NUVEXMI-602511 format. One record per residue (C-alpha): residue number from 1; x, y negated, z negated. Coordinates in steps of 0.2 Angstrom, whole numbers. Last residue first. Layout:
<i=NUM; east=X; north=Y; up=Z> $
...
//
This chain:
<i=189; east=125; north=-103; up=-218> $
<i=188; east=116; north=-110; up=-203> $
<i=187; east=128; north=-109; up=-189> $
<i=186; east=123; north=-122; up=-175> $
<i=185; east=141; north=-124; up=-169> $
<i=184; east=138; north=-105; up=-164> $
<i=183; east=151; north=-93; up=-173> $
<i=182; east=159; north=-78; up=-165> $
<i=181; east=162; north=-69; up=-181> $
<i=180; east=176; north=-65; up=-192> $
<i=179; east=173; north=-58; up=-210> $
<i=178; east=177; north=-64; up=-228> $
<i=177; east=170; north=-54; up=-243> $
<i=176; east=168; north=-65; up=-259> $
<i=175; east=154; north=-54; up=-266> $
<i=174; east=139; north=-64; up=-268> $
<i=173; east=144; north=-81; up=-259> $
<i=172; east=149; north=-69; up=-243> $
<i=171; east=162; north=-79; up=-233> $
<i=170; east=161; north=-83; up=-215> $
<i=169; east=176; north=-86; up=-202> $
<i=168; east=179; north=-92; up=-184> $
<i=167; east=178; north=-111; up=-186> $
<i=166; east=181; north=-109; up=-207> $
<i=165; east=171; north=-104; up=-221> $
<i=164; east=154; north=-104; up=-216> $
<i=163; east=142; north=-97; up=-228> $
<i=162; east=136; north=-79; up=-228> $
<i=161; east=119; north=-71; up=-229> $
<i=160; east=119; north=-56; up=-242> $
<i=159; east=119; north=-38; up=-236> $
<i=158; east=130; north=-33; up=-250> $
<i=157; east=146; north=-25; up=-240> $
<i=156; east=143; north=-30; up=-222> $
<i=155; east=138; north=-48; up=-225> $
<i=154; east=124; north=-56; up=-215> $
<i=153; east=129; north=-70; up=-202> $
<i=152; east=116; north=-83; up=-197> $
<i=151; east=118; north=-94; up=-182> $
<i=150; east=130; north=-81; up=-173> $
<i=149; east=135; north=-87; up=-154> $
<i=148; east=130; north=-100; up=-143> $
<i=147; east=132; north=-118; up=-144> $
<i=146; east=150; north=-117; up=-143> $
<i=145; east=150; north=-107; up=-126> $
<i=144; east=153; north=-90; up=-124> $
<i=143; east=137; north=-79; up=-130> $
<i=142; east=130; north=-72; up=-115> $
<i=141; east=115; north=-60; up=-113> $
<i=140; east=111; north=-46; up=-99> $
<i=139; east=94; north=-40; up=-100> $
<i=138; east=90; north=-23; up=-94> $
<i=137; east=75; north=-15; up=-104> $
<i=136; east=60; north=-24; up=-97> $
<i=135; east=67; north=-26; up=-79> $
<i=134; east=84; north=-32; up=-73> $
<i=133; east=86; north=-49; up=-80> $
<i=132; east=103; north=-57; up=-79> $
<i=131; east=112; north=-71; up=-87> $
<i=130; east=101; north=-74; up=-102> $
<i=129; east=108; north=-87; up=-115> $
<i=128; east=112; north=-82; up=-132> $
<i=127; east=108; north=-88; up=-151> $
<i=126; east=113; north=-75; up=-162> $
<i=125; east=105; north=-68; up=-180> $
<i=124; east=117; north=-55; up=-187> $
<i=123; east=110; north=-39; up=-195> $
<i=122; east=122; north=-28; up=-186> $
<i=121; east=139; north=-36; up=-184> $
<i=120; east=144; north=-49; up=-171> $
<i=119; east=161; north=-57; up=-164> $
<i=118; east=176; north=-48; up=-174> $
<i=117; east=165; north=-32; up=-172> $
<i=116; east=167; north=-33; up=-153> $
<i=115; east=186; north=-28; up=-154> $
<i=114; east=200; north=-37; up=-146> $
<i=113; east=192; north=-53; up=-140> $
<i=112; east=202; north=-62; up=-127> $
<i=111; east=198; north=-79; up=-122> $
<i=110; east=179; north=-87; up=-120> $
<i=109; east=167; north=-79; up=-131> $
<i=108; east=154; north=-64; up=-132> $
<i=107; east=154; north=-62; up=-111> $
<i=106; east=169; north=-51; up=-110> $
<i=105; east=163; north=-40; up=-124> $
<i=104; east=146; north=-36; up=-115> $
<i=103; east=131; north=-45; up=-124> $
<i=102; east=116; north=-33; up=-122> $
<i=101; east=97; north=-38; up=-123> $
<i=100; east=82; north=-29; up=-129> $
<i=99; east=65; north=-34; up=-127> $
<i=98; east=48; north=-30; up=-135> $
<i=97; east=34; north=-38; up=-126> $
<i=96; east=25; north=-52; up=-122> $
<i=95; east=36; north=-64; up=-131> $
<i=94; east=29; north=-75; up=-145> $
<i=93; east=24; north=-93; up=-143> $
<i=92; east=32; north=-106; up=-153> $
<i=91; east=45; north=-108; up=-138> $
<i=90; east=62; north=-120; up=-142> $
<i=89; east=73; north=-105; up=-141> $
<i=88; east=65; north=-90; up=-134> $
<i=87; east=59; north=-76; up=-145> $
<i=86; east=64; north=-62; up=-155> $
<i=85; east=76; north=-52; up=-143> $
<i=84; east=83; north=-37; up=-151> $
<i=83; east=102; north=-38; up=-148> $
<i=82; east=114; north=-24; up=-143> $
<i=81; east=132; north=-28; up=-143> $
<i=80; east=142; north=-20; up=-131> $
<i=79; east=161; north=-15; up=-127> $
<i=78; east=163; north=-2; up=-141> $
<i=77; east=146; north=-1; up=-149> $
<i=76; east=138; north=-14; up=-159> $
<i=75; east=120; north=-12; up=-164> $
<i=74; east=104; north=-21; up=-169> $
<i=73; east=110; north=-38; up=-167> $
<i=72; east=95; north=-50; up=-172> $
<i=71; east=88; north=-62; up=-158> $
<i=70; east=87; north=-81; up=-151> $
<i=69; east=85; north=-84; up=-134> $
<i=68; east=92; north=-98; up=-122> $
<i=67; east=84; north=-95; up=-105> $
<i=66; east=97; north=-97; up=-90> $
<i=65; east=90; north=-82; up=-80> $
<i=64; east=73; north=-77; up=-85> $
<i=63; east=64; north=-71; up=-100> $
<i=62; east=45; north=-74; up=-98> $
<i=61; east=35; north=-85; up=-110> $
<i=60; east=18; north=-79; up=-117> $
<i=59; east=2; north=-82; up=-106> $
<i=58; east=-11; north=-95; up=-102> $
<i=57; east=-16; north=-87; up=-87> $
<i=56; east=-12; north=-90; up=-67> $
<i=55; east=3; north=-81; up=-68> $
<i=54; east=14; north=-82; up=-53> $
<i=53; east=21; north=-65; up=-46> $
<i=52; east=36; north=-67; up=-33> $
<i=51; east=41; north=-62; up=-16> $
<i=50; east=56; north=-66; up=-6> $
<i=49; east=61; north=-64; up=13> $
<i=48; east=62; north=-83; up=17> $
<i=47; east=50; north=-83; up=31> $
<i=46; east=40; north=-68; up=22> $
<i=45; east=37; north=-78; up=7> $
<i=44; east=25; north=-68; up=-4> $
<i=43; east=15; north=-75; up=-19> $
<i=42; east=8; north=-63; up=-29> $
<i=41; east=-5; north=-67; up=-42> $
<i=40; east=-3; north=-63; up=-61> $
<i=39; east=0; north=-52; up=-76> $
<i=38; east=19; north=-51; up=-77> $
<i=37; east=36; north=-43; up=-73> $
<i=36; east=29; north=-36; up=-55> $
<i=35; east=39; north=-23; up=-47> $
<i=34; east=53; north=-22; up=-33> $
<i=33; east=58; north=-5; up=-30> $
<i=32; east=77; north=-4; up=-26> $
<i=31; east=82; north=4; up=-43> $
<i=30; east=70; north=-5; up=-51> $
<i=29; east=71; north=-24; up=-45> $
<i=28; east=62; north=-36; up=-56> $
<i=27; east=47; north=-49; up=-53> $
<i=26; east=39; north=-63; up=-62> $
<i=25; east=50; north=-77; up=-51> $
<i=24; east=60; north=-69; up=-38> $
<i=23; east=64; north=-51; up=-30> $
<i=22; east=71; north=-52; up=-13> $
<i=21; east=61; north=-44; up=1> $
<i=20; east=62; north=-28; up=14> $
<i=19; east=78; north=-20; up=8> $
<i=18; east=71; north=-22; up=-10> $
<i=17; east=57; north=-13; up=-8> $
<i=16; east=40; north=-21; up=-12> $
<i=15; east=27; north=-25; up=-24> $
<i=14; east=25; north=-9; up=-35> $
<i=13; east=16; north=-13; up=-52> $
<i=12; east=26; north=-12; up=-67> $
<i=11; east=17; north=-27; up=-76> $
<i=10; east=0; north=-30; up=-67> $
<i=9; east=-4; north=-37; up=-50> $
<i=8; east=-18; north=-48; up=-42> $
<i=7; east=-16; north=-50; up=-24> $
<i=6; east=-16; north=-68; up=-17> $
<i=5; east=-1; north=-65; up=-7> $
<i=4; east=0; north=-48; up=1> $
<i=3; east=4; north=-31; up=-6> $
<i=2; east=7; north=-17; up=6> $
<i=1; east=0; north=0; up=0> $
//
């Protein structure tokens, strides 16, 4: 079935193949199949070879490249930190669904970082920028840049929130533990 401009679609609905059209706003590429990310109306641009889905409803915000998000670090393994995205910075509306993004070690901070645990720990609250959206579970995040990074750090020993100690170090007021982090200039310790 070929979708055309004006058709109503739902999240996950097949729209086209990536050899035919390029995904745009409100869509994502799922292994060569372009699918809808939101409930909305299809806008197909055959001249520019692109397809998008435009919401005609008051819907929750949608993640897209360049969006600033706030989330919680839920895992740090090897080269990647996983972040449960809680919301879009500056938006009071909740996201439509549960999103998890990943920060690769090369996107954590400018310069060399020997271990990702020197930037993030489980439980930390971070502000990041979305660099790529590939469906509901393929979101790449970046924290390099002064305004991005950990905005609230949790002690790995006693789980208290930590205070700012220096430009890249936090200190626990409860147990005196000191740890390194990739801190945002907006750190709220």
